[in-house]
C-alpha positions in Angstrom: 0.0 0.0 0.0 1.5 3.3 -1.0 -0.2 5.7 1.3 -2.9 5.9 3.9 -4.5 9.2 4.7 -6.8 9.9 7.5 -10.3 10.1 6.0 -11.8 13.5 6.3 -15.5 14.2 6.5 -16.8 14.6 3.0 -19.2 17.5 2.5 -21.1 18.5 -0.6 -21.3 22.2 -1.2 -24.1 23.4 -3.3 -22.3 26.4 -4.7 -18.6 27.0 -5.5 -16.4 28.8 -8.0 -13.6 27.3 -10.1 -12.3 27.3 -13.6 -12.8 24.2 -15.6 -9.3 24.3 -16.9 -6.4 26.3 -15.4 -3.4 28.4 -16.3 -2.4 28.2 -19.9 -5.8 26.9 -20.8 -8.0 29.6 -19.3 -9.4 30.2 -22.7 -10.8 26.7 -22.9 -14.3 28.1 -22.1 -14.7 31.4 -24.0 -16.1 33.4 -21.1 -14.2 31.6 -18.3 -17.4 30.6 -16.6 -17.3 28.3 -13.7 -17.7 24.7 -14.5 -20.9 24.3 -12.6 -23.4 21.6 -13.7 -25.2 22.5 -17.0 -29.0 22.2 -17.4 -29.8 20.9 -20.8 -33.5 21.7 -20.7 -32.5 24.2 -23.3 -30.1 22.0 -25.3 -29.6 24.5 -28.2 -28.6 27.3 -25.9 -26.0 25.3 -24.0 -24.4 23.8 -27.1 -24.3 27.2 -29.0 -22.5 28.8 -26.1 -19.9 26.1 -25.9 -16.5 26.8 -27.3 -13.1 25.2 -26.8 -9.7 26.7 -27.5 -6.5 24.9 -27.9 -3.3 26.2 -26.3 0.0 25.6 -28.0 1.3 23.7 -25.0 -0.7 21.5 -22.7 0.0 18.8 -20.1 -2.8 17.5 -18.0 -0.5 16.8 -15.0 0.9 20.3 -14.9 -2.0 22.4 -16.2 -4.8 20.6 -14.4 -3.7 18.3 -11.5 -1.0 20.6 -10.2 -3.4 23.5 -10.4 -5.9 21.6 -8.2 -3.1 21.1 -5.7 -2.7 24.8 -5.6 -6.4 25.3 -5.0 -6.3 22.6 -2.4 -3.5 24.3 -0.5 -5.3 27.6 -0.6 -8.5 26.0 0.8 -10.5 26.8 -2.4 -11.6 23.2 -3.0 -14.0 20.9 -1.1 -12.2 18.5 1.2 -12.8 15.4 -1.0 -9.7 13.4 -1.7 -8.5 13.3 -5.3 -8.3 9.5 -5.2 -10.1 7.0 -3.0 -9.4 3.2 -3.3 -10.8 0.3 -1.4 -10.7 -3.5 -1.8 -12.7 -6.4 -0.4 -10.1 -7.0 2.4 -11.0 -3.7 4.0 -7.8 -1.9 2.9 -8.2 1.7 1.9 -6.1 4.4 0.3 -6.9 8.1 0.0 -4.7 10.7 -1.7 -5.2 14.5 -1.8 -4.1 16.2 -5.1 -0.9 17.1 -3.3 -0.2 13.5 -2.4 -1.1 12.3 -5.9 1.4 14.9 -7.2 4.2 13.8 -4.9 3.8 10.1 -5.6 3.4 10.5 -9.3 6.6 12.6 -9.4 8.4 9.8 -7.7 7.1 7.4 -10.3 8.1 9.8 -13.0 11.7 9.8 -11.7 11.7 6.0 -11.8 10.6 6.1 -15.5 13.2 8.7 -16.4 16.1 7.7 -14.3 15.9 4.0 -13.4 14.3 3.0 -16.7 16.1 5.6 -18.8 12.9 6.4 -20.7 12.9 9.4 -23.0 10.0 11.7 -24.1 8.0 9.8 -26.7 9.1 6.3 -25.5 6.2 3.9 -25.2 5.0 2.3 -22.0 2.6 -0.7 -21.8 0.6 -0.7 -18.6 -1.2 -3.9 -17.7 -2.5 -3.7 -14.1 -5.9 -4.4 -12.4 -7.6 -1.6 -10.3 -4.6 -1.0 -8.0 -3.4 2.5 -7.0 -0.2 2.1 -9.0 -2.3 2.1 -12.2 -3.4 5.7 -11.6 0.2 6.7 -10.6 1.5 5.3 -13.8 -1.0 7.3 -15.8 0.1 10.5 -14.3 3.8 9.6 -14.3 3.6 9.1 -18.1 2.0 12.5 -18.5 4.8 14.1 -16.5 7.6 12.4 -18.5 6.0 12.8 -21.9 6.1 9.0 -22.4 3.3 7.4 -24.4 1.0 5.3 -22.3 -0.5 2.1 -23.8 -3.0 0.4 -21.4 -4.0 -3.3 -21.7 -6.5 -5.4 -19.9 -5.3 -8.0 -17.4 -7.1 -10.7 -19.4 -4.6 -10.5 -22.2 -2.9 -13.8 -23.0 0.8 -14.4 -23.8 0.0 -14.2 -27.5 -1.9 -10.9 -27.0 1.0 -9.4 -25.0 3.5 -10.4 -27.7 1.4 -8.8 -30.4 1.1 -5.6 -28.4 4.8 -5.4 -27.5 5.9 -6.0 -31.1 3.4 -3.8 -32.9 3.8 -0.9 -30.5 7.6 -1.2 -30.2 7.1 -0.5 -26.5 10.2 0.3 -24.5 8.8 -0.5 -21.1 6.1 -2.7 -19.6 4.5 -2.4 -16.1 2.5 -5.3 -14.8 2.1 -7.7 -11.8 3.0 -11.2 -10.6 0.2 -12.8 -12.6 1.3 -11.6 -16.1 5.1 -11.3 -15.5 5.8 -14.9 -16.6 3.9 -14.3 -19.9 6.0 -11.2 -20.5 9.3 -13.0 -19.7 8.3 -15.7 -22.2 7.9 -13.3 -25.1 10.4 -10.6 -24.1 13.3 -12.1 -26.1 11.2 -11.5 -29.3 10.7 -7.8 -28.5 13.8 -5.9 -29.4 12.6 -2.5 -28.2 11.7 -3.7 -24.7 14.4 -2.8 -22.3 12.6 -2.0 -19.0 10.2 -4.1 -16.9 8.5 -2.9 -13.7 6.5 -5.2 -11.5 4.0 -4.2 -8.8 4.6 -7.0 -6.3 5.6 -7.7 -2.7 8.3 -10.0 -4.0 11.3 -9.4 -6.2 11.6 -11.0 -9.7 14.8 -11.4 -11.7 15.1 -8.9 -14.5 12.4 -6.7 -13.1 12.4 -3.5 -11.1 10.2 -3.8 -8.1 8.1 -0.6 -8.1 7.1 -0.7 -4.5 10.7 -0.8 -3.4 11.8 1.8 -5.9 9.1 4.2 -4.7 10.5 4.1 -1.2 13.8 5.6 -2.4 12.7 7.8 -5.3 12.8 11.6 -5.1 9.5 13.5 -5.5 11.3 16.4 -7.1 10.5 16.3 -10.8 9.9 18.9 -13.5 7.0 18.1 -15.8 7.9 18.1 -19.5 6.5 20.9 -21.6 4.4 19.0 -24.1 2.7 20.5 -27.2 -1.0 20.0 -27.3 -0.7 17.8 -30.5 2.0 15.4 -29.2 0.9 11.8 -28.8 -0.1 11.1 -25.2 -1.5 7.6 -25.3 -2.2 4.7 -27.6 -5.3 2.5 -27.2 -5.7 -0.8 -29.0 -9.0 -1.3 -30.6 -11.0 -4.6 -30.4 -9.9 -6.0 -33.8 -12.8 -6.4 -36.2 -11.5 -7.0 -39.7 -8.0 -7.8 -38.5 -5.8 -7.7 -35.5 -6.4 -4.8 -33.0 -5.3 -1.4 -34.3 -3.4 1.3 -32.4 -5.5 4.4 -31.9 -3.3 7.5 -31.1 -4.6 10.3 -28.9 -2.8 13.6 -28.2 -2.5 15.6 -25.0 -5.4 17.8 -26.1 -7.7 15.1 -27.6 -8.2 13.4 -24.2 -6.6 15.9 -21.7 -8.9 18.7 -22.9 -11.5 16.9 -25.0 -12.8 14.9 -22.1 -13.8 18.0 -20.3 -16.9 17.6 -22.4 -17.6 14.2 -20.7 -16.8 15.5 -17.2 -18.8 18.8 -17.3 -21.8 17.9 -19.5 -22.4 14.1 -19.4 -21.1 13.1 -16.0 -22.2 16.5 -14.5 -19.2 16.6 -12.1 -18.1 19.2 -9.7 -15.3 19.2 -7.0 -17.8 18.1 -4.4 -18.6 14.8 -6.3 -17.3 11.3 -5.7 -17.2 9.4 -9.0 -17.1 5.6 -9.3 -16.5 4.1 -12.8 -16.4 0.3 -13.0 -14.6 0.0 -16.3 -11.7 -2.4 -16.8 -8.3 -0.6 -16.7 -7.4 -1.8 -20.2 -10.1 0.2 -22.0 -10.3 3.8 -23.1 -13.5 4.1 -21.0 -11.3 3.9 -17.9 -9.3 6.9 -19.2 -12.6 8.7 -19.9 -14.2 8.2 -16.4 -11.4 7.1 -14.1 -8.8 9.7 -14.9 -9.4 12.7 -17.1 -13.1 13.5 -16.8 -13.4 13.5 -13.0 -10.0 15.1 -12.4 -10.5 17.9 -14.9 -13.5 18.8 -12.8 -11.7 18.4 -9.5 -13.9 15.5 -8.5 -12.8 12.5 -6.4 -12.0 9.3 -8.3 -13.4 6.3 -6.4 -12.6 2.7 -7.2 -13.3 -0.7 -5.6 -10.7 -3.4 -6.5 -13.0 -6.4 -7.1 -11.3 -9.3 -8.8 -14.6 -10.4 -10.2 -18.0 -8.8 -10.6 -20.2 -9.3 -7.5 -23.6 -7.5 -7.6 -24.0 -7.5 -3.8 -20.6 -5.9 -3.4 -21.5 -3.2 -5.9 -24.8 -2.4 -4.0 -23.1 -2.5 -0.6 -20.4 -0.1 -1.8 -23.0 2.4 -3.3 -24.8 2.3 0.1 -21.7 2.6 2.4 -19.7 5.2 0.6 -20.6 8.8 -0.4 -20.6 8.1 -4.1 -22.5 10.7 -6.0 -21.9 9.7 -9.6 -21.9 6.1 -10.8 -20.8 4.9 -14.3 -21.1 1.3 -15.5 -21.9 -0.9 -18.4 -25.6 -1.9 -19.1 -24.8 -5.5 -18.1 -23.9 -4.3 -14.6 -27.2 -2.4 -14.2 -29.0 -5.4 -15.7 -27.6 -7.7 -13.0 -28.1 -5.2 -10.2 -31.8 -4.8 -10.8 -32.3 -8.6 -10.6 -31.3 -8.3 -6.9 -33.6 -7.4 -4.1 -32.5 -3.8 -3.6 -35.0 -2.8 -0.9 -32.5 -3.0 1.9 -29.9 -0.8 0.1 -30.1 3.0 0.5 -28.0 5.1 -1.8 -28.1 8.3 0.3 -25.4 10.2 -1.7 -26.0 8.9 -5.2 -27.5 11.5 -7.6 -26.4 10.7 -11.1 -26.1 7.4 -13.0 -24.6 7.0 -16.5 -24.0 4.0 -18.8 -21.9 3.4 -21.8 -20.2 0.5 -23.7 -23.3 -0.9 -25.4 -27.0 0.1 -25.7 -29.0 -0.1 -22.5 -32.5 -1.5 -22.9 -35.6 0.5 -21.7 -36.7 -2.2 -19.3 -33.4 -2.0 -17.4 -33.6 1.8 -17.1 -37.2 1.5 -15.9 -36.4 -1.1 -13.3 -33.5 1.0 -12.0 -35.7 4.1 -11.8 -38.3 2.2 -9.9 -35.8 0.8 -7.4 -33.6 3.9 -6.9 -35.7 6.9 -8.2 -32.8 7.7 -10.5 -32.5 7.8 -14.3 -29.7 6.2 -16.2 -28.1 8.7 -18.7 -26.7 6.7 -21.6 -23.7 7.9 -23.5 -22.1 6.9 -26.8 -18.5 7.1 -27.9 -15.5 5.1 -29.1 -11.9 4.4 -28.5 -11.2 6.9 -31.2 -13.3 9.7 -29.6 -14.6 11.4 -26.5 -18.4 11.4 -26.0 -20.2 11.6 -29.3 -23.8 11.6 -28.1 -25.3 11.6 -24.7 -28.3 12.1 -22.5 -27.7 15.2 -20.3 -29.1 16.5 -17.1 -32.3 18.4 -17.6 -32.9 16.9 -21.1 -35.8 14.6 -21.7 -34.7 11.0 -21.9 -36.1 8.9 -24.6 -35.6 5.3 -23.5 -33.4 3.4 -25.9 -31.9 6.5 -27.5 -28.2 7.5 -27.1 -29.4 11.1 -26.7 -28.2 14.2 -28.6 -24.7 15.1 -29.9 -22.0 16.2 -27.5 -21.3 20.0 -27.7 -17.8 19.1 -29.0 -19.0 17.4 -32.2 -21.3 18.0 -35.2 -22.9 14.6 -35.6 -24.9 13.5 -38.6 -26.3 10.4 -40.3 -24.8 10.1 -43.7 -25.1 7.9 -46.8 -22.5 5.9 -48.7 -21.5 9.1 -50.5 -21.1 11.3 -47.4 -24.4 13.1 -47.9 -26.4 14.0 -44.8 -29.6 12.0 -44.5 -32.9 13.5 -43.2 -34.5 12.4 -39.9 -35.9 8.9 -39.8 -33.5 7.5 -42.4 -30.9 4.9 -41.3 -27.3 5.5 -42.3 -23.8 5.7 -40.9 -23.1 7.8 -37.9 -20.5 10.4 -38.8 -18.7 13.3 -37.2 -17.9 16.4 -39.3 -14.1 16.9 -39.6 -13.9 19.3 -42.5 -13.2 22.1 -42.8 -12.3 22.1 -39.1 -11.3 18.8 -37.3 -12.6 18.7 -33.7 -9.8 17.9 -31.3 -11.6 15.3 -29.2 -10.9 12.9 -31.9 -7.9 10.5 -32.4 -5.2 11.6 -34.8 -4.6 8.3 -36.7 -4.2 4.6 -36.5 -0.5 4.1 -35.8 1.4 2.5 -38.7 -1.8 2.1 -40.6 -2.4 5.0 -43.0 -4.8 3.1 -45.2 -7.1 2.3 -42.3 -6.9 5.9 -41.1 -7.9 7.1 -44.6 -10.8 4.7 -44.8 -12.5 6.4 -41.9 -13.1 9.5 -43.9 -16.0 10.0 -46.2 -16.6 13.4 -47.7 -16.5 15.9 -44.8 -17.1 13.2 -42.1 -15.3 10.7 -39.9 -17.3 7.5 -40.1 -17.7 5.8 -36.8 -18.5 2.4 -38.3 -21.8 2.3 -36.5 -25.3 2.5 -38.0 -28.1 4.6 -36.7 -30.7 7.3 -37.4 -31.8 10.6 -36.0 -35.4 11.3 -35.1 -37.4 14.5 -35.7 -36.4 15.9 -32.2 -32.6 15.5 -32.9 -32.2 12.3 -30.8 -29.8 9.6 -32.2 -30.7 5.9 -32.2 -28.2 3.1 -32.5 -29.1 0.4 -35.0 -26.1 -1.9 -35.5 -22.4 -2.1 -35.8 -21.2 -2.0 -39.4 -18.0 -3.8 -38.5 -19.5 -6.8 -36.7 -18.2 -5.8 -33.3 -19.9 -7.7 -30.5 -20.7 -5.8 -27.3 -20.9 -8.2 -24.4 -20.8 -7.1 -20.7 -19.3 -3.8 -21.6 -16.5 -5.4 -23.7 -16.1 -4.8 -27.4 -15.1 -8.1 -29.1 -14.0 -8.4 -32.7 -14.9 -11.7 -34.4 -11.5 -12.0 -36.1 -9.5 -12.9 -33.1 -12.1 -15.4 -31.8 -12.3 -17.1 -35.2 -8.5 -17.4 -35.3 -8.5 -19.0 -31.9 -11.3 -21.4 -32.9 -9.6 -22.4 -36.1 -6.5 -23.5 -34.2 -8.5 -26.3 -32.6 -8.0 -29.5 -34.5 -11.7 -30.2 -34.7 -12.5 -26.9 -36.4 -12.5 -26.7 -40.2 -14.1 -23.3 -40.4 -15.9 -20.9 -38.1 -17.8 -17.7 -38.0 -18.5 -15.6 -34.9 -21.5 -13.3 -34.4 -23.5 -11.8 -31.5 -26.4 -13.7 -30.0 -29.1 -12.3 -27.7 -28.7 -12.9 -23.9 -31.1 -11.9 -21.1 -28.2 -10.9 -18.8 -25.4 -9.7 -20.9 -27.5 -8.2 -23.7 -25.5 -10.2 -26.2 -22.8 -12.8 -26.1 -20.4 -14.4 -28.5 -21.7 -17.3 -30.6 -19.6 -19.5 -32.8 -20.9 -21.3 -35.8 -18.4 -24.2 -36.4 -17.9 -26.5 -39.4 -16.2 -29.6 -38.0 -13.4 -31.6 -39.6 -14.7 -35.0 -40.7 -12.8 -36.9 -38.1 -14.7 -35.1 -35.3 -18.3 -35.3 -36.5 -18.9 -38.5 -34.6 -17.5 -37.2 -31.3 -19.7 -36.3 -28.3 -20.8 -32.8 -29.3 -21.4 -31.5 -25.7 -18.0 -32.5 -24.7 -16.5 -31.1 -27.9 -18.1 -27.7 -27.2 -16.5 -27.6 -23.8 -13.1 -28.4 -25.2 -13.4 -25.8 -27.9 -14.5 -23.1 -25.3 -11.6 -24.0 -23.0 -9.2 -23.8 -26.0 -10.4 -20.3 -26.9 -10.1 -19.1 -23.3 -6.4 -20.2 -23.3 -5.6 -18.9 -26.8 -7.1 -15.4 -26.5 -8.5 -13.2 -23.7 -11.0 -15.3 -21.7 -13.8 -12.8 -22.0 -13.9 -13.4 -25.7 -14.7 -17.1 -25.6 -18.0 -18.2 -27.3 -20.7 -18.8 -24.7 -22.7 -20.5 -27.5 -21.5 -22.9 -30.1 -23.5 -24.4 -32.9 -22.2 -27.0 -35.4 -23.3 -26.5 -39.0 -22.5 -28.2 -42.3 -21.3 -25.1 -44.1 -21.0 -21.4 -43.6 -23.0 -19.0 -45.8 -20.6 -17.2 -48.2 -20.5 -14.5 -50.9 -19.5 -15.4 -54.4 -16.0 -14.2 -53.6 -15.8 -16.7 -50.7 -16.3 -14.2 -47.8 -18.3 -15.5 -44.9 -21.7 -13.7 -44.7 -21.7 -12.9 -40.9 -24.6 -10.6 -41.4 -26.8 -13.5 -42.5 -25.8 -15.6 -39.5 -26.4 -12.6 -37.1 -29.8 -11.9 -38.6 -30.8 -15.5 -38.2 -29.5 -15.5 -34.6 -31.6 -12.4 -33.7 -34.5 -13.8 -35.7 -34.8 -10.8 -38.0 -35.1 -12.9 -41.2 
């Protein structure tokens, strides 16, 4: 444990004054208004008044976090901690912004001195919800190194692919994944530093806990330009292996102020809990930038696995005011008897990662008295559309466009479609490209170019806009499966399936599920030698094989053996036909 701080009484002031962004970015909001919650009952007025400016130099650690430290010292901020961590064993960590600054500067010195990392070097971070994950995020900002998060469910094969394709110079992980890293490290010529978060030493690794004890907290933050690459996030891998999505210091460090101020409705008196996995961009959204840009407290509960009762108990016990989770979590929570739980502090609930069904939102409202405000975005973007406080919620809709983006439904030629017509969801990028958008897919110019159509960035998702300006999600054009908040590309699952000796061919699509919304289903053509085998046993063997070959959450929960896959005249599998049959739309 890095630091224990005596818990202060948390109070929730109704009124306070502060700038949304500090110092060199005072012009972020054109009139320097305080970042108090916005009422979207007049959506047009709020969005028309919104304007963001981009300073030449910007670094989130220096220009936001350190400025909150100054306000904290001056007594101009509510007494919430900046960071609040608990686990199931009763351990607890709280850091003020000052302590977060001190500890992250120590970490920064380790990266710069012990690991000899230079500005622009790449750091892969694979840790569960432990305090060091947050320190690593801030330390990379301070040193100008490029952070590359990864989920702890990555396999050895996944880690090798990410190390090689990213040309990462350093990796930070724990005891669980260190053996997998050691197994592939000889194949990764750029990797020269390995840090482990562990109570025990490991040959060839720097022990972060020990190093933090001796590191200096005197460190000067690098002066980064707003358009320097800050982080790289791997996509889900839909038509190929996962792509590397590059974000600059301004695209997330400034762009996510939209999420924090408008969708999450955060202020310095709020305590924000986001349950996202640390490997996904959503964790950067709601566990780092959005809350801290607003001066709110980042709360996290380190649960090794999802436990509905633990979620409910935590919401009841701690003064959490804003809760963010995937629809699957809400779906499982409302199936519990919630009568004995009282959420005295909770005032705002949001959901993202996949569409949330109206029945779940209705049950949640009946049990808690609170609405769920759905939001829509991608690894490549900040919030694209959302349901905002004060705005009428249409159950099943993703809401209206974020103030940062001009969102339209467009046809195959890039022409804007009228209300009611289905098309591709696009963001206008010409003549002026909004900065809450990724810059490019690293080392993949053709894929980057393919996202542009006319004046629009094409999200790859299908939808329509109604007469009131609300957007409605229809389908994923790229066959991505959204299950329990995870985006799963069929390509990697099919590759894993096809490695099993019994599988001749396979195709993976989504399948409806009452709990998870949708799950992975595999249609498998068996090799002749296996057609007489016990099919139930064979299904279990195939599922276990996929769990070991790729990340376990991607395994097909449903498997169906068929004689042949439907294909186009050119030999491509018609996944769309299988998916429609699965969802009984044909």
